[in-house]
N, C-alpha and C positions, 0 to 999 in steps of 0.2 A: 213077632217082638219088634218089628220095624216102626210099630206104632208109638213106641216109648219117644224116641227122638222126635217124631212129628208131632206128638202130644206136649212135649217140652217146648217147642217152638212155637206151637199153637198158644200155650199159656203165656209166654213172652210177649207176643204179639198182643193178647187180650190185655195183660197188664200195662203194657206201653201204652195203648189206645185209652184205657180206663183212666189211667194218669192224666192223660192229655185232656180228657173230657172232665175231670175233677170229679170223678165217680167215687162214691162210698161203697157201692156194691155193683157186681156185674150180676144181672139176673138170666140173661139169655145169649147164647151164641149160635148163629146160624152158619153151619158149614156146607160146602158143596163139594161132593165127592163123585168123581167120574167112575164108571163100571171098570174101567182098565187101571185105576190108580192101585188096586189092591189093598187098600185100607179097610178095615173091618171095624164098623161102628161100635161093637160091644168092647172090642179091644181099646179104641180111643177113649170110650166113656170109662172103662176100668181105670186105665193110667190117669184120665183127667180127675177122676174122683180122689185119687192119691195126691197127685200132684198140686192141686190147687187148695189144698188144706192151709188153713192160716193165711190166705190171701182174699182180697176182696172179690175173688172169683169163686170163692168156696161156695157150693150150693147152685151155682149157676147151671142151667139146663141147656143141655146141648141138643140142637135140632139138626138132623141130617136130612139134605137134599141130594137125591141121586140122579146123576146125568148118565143117560144111555150112551154106549160108544156108538159113534157113526163114522163112516168113512166115505171118502169121496174117490170114484174111479178116475185115474189120471189118463185113460182113454177116452172116455166119453163124457165124463163130468157128473155122471149119476151119483147122487147120495143115496146112502144104503145104511140099514142098522147094521151094526158088527155082525150079527148072527145071521144075517142074509148072504153073507160073501161066500162061505163054504169053498166051492169049486171056482169062484171068481165071481166077478160083478155079474149080477142079475140080469143086466141089460145087454153087456157086449162079451162076457166072459173073461175080461182081461183079469190079471192077478195083480196089476199094478194099482193099488189103493194107498191113499194116505188117510191117516187117522186125523179127524177134524173135530172131535168131540169124545169125551170119556176118560181123559187124562187128567182132568182138572182136580185140585185140592185146595181150597181156599176159603177164607173167612168173608161171608157175604155181609153179615151185619153182627154188631154187638149191641144189646141193651144193658143200660146201666142206670143207677139210680144216684142221684146227688145226695148229699147228707140230709138236706131238707126233706126229700121224698123219703128216705129211710126212716126219718123220725116222724113223719106223717103216718106211714104205714104202721108204725109201731104203737101209735097212740089209741 
């Protein structure tokens, strides 16, 4: 259920940028979601389909790009995938690790159409 407020915020961002671009319609939204962010694509899509009704973003396709979690050992500097840590750093065994990727959630890009482009595609 924590996807509802994040999807509301996502819609606000998309509508603000669409207005700044003079968009008549938003066609695609490209999202980046880190493995550790705990957001679920299907839940975001569900809320999106409901929240964007009646806006220039209605019908826009959400595209999800997933970033795998990665950590850096604070003892030896080795970078490892989150799943490789287990009992410690695969290189030195240290448990002192810092997450360096995988907590992301952001809009990479928004594709829009102007009024002229919308009219041209309907002709």
